[in-house]
C-alpha positions, 0 to 999 in steps of 0.5 A: 485467538486474540482480540485485535488492538483497540486502535485497529478496531476503532479505525475499522469500525470508523471505515465501516461507518463511513461506508454505510453513512455514504450509502444512507443518503436518505438519513439525516446527518444527525442520526449517522454515528461517526467515529473520529479518524482524525490524524490517521495516515491513509491511502485512498484509491479513487475510482477512474473517471474516464478513459479512452479506448486506447488507454487503460483505466487507472486509479489515482492514489492519494496518501495523506493524513485525515483532517475530518471524515464524515459520511459524505466526504473525507478531508485529507491533508497531503502535505504539511502547510498546504490546504487539505483536499476534499474527497467525496466518498462516492469517488473513493474506490478503497481506503487503506490505513498505514501500519507504519514502516516494516521492521528493518529485519523483515524488510532486509530478509525479504529484499535479500530473498527476492533479489537473491532469487533474481540473481540466481535466475540471471546466473542460470540464464548467463551460464546457459547462454554464454558459458566460459571455459573454466567457469562452472555453472554452480559458481556463476549462479551462487555468485549472482545469487549472493550479489543479488541478495546483498544488493537487495538486503541493503536496498531494503534496509535503506527503504523498508517500505510502508505496511498498508491494511485495507479498511474498506472497499467501495464498489460502484 
């Protein structure tokens, strides 16, 4: 088994230190070791504050670049030119690190597979519910599966998505 890349190890170590520093409230700040997360793109899920009995509790998600992180808070820049937002670590539910966009080939294949499957299922339903004279069920299913696969591949190639790695979970 290969050791993880140095960058990933540092970020994982920093997240663990951030969590342990947040739980060690009685220690002075000078003795708490910190590793710099400056410039790392992260996604932060904040623990829900309140909800009524009518609504679900939803987590708020913020995506940005870390300006500064210590045991008490994370200073997160959401957009260039705007002042950063300070998030207390007690309010953080989970932290994810961006691994960049998915490779286009992988995104295209996933999009084709998912949309092709949906197209095939819709073709099965269409063939079962409203068959037309002269059309075979196999042709309907294959046509819809191919159309869905092409649509999904093109869409995934245009917008490949971003890969996220969970660094830490803060359960309160």
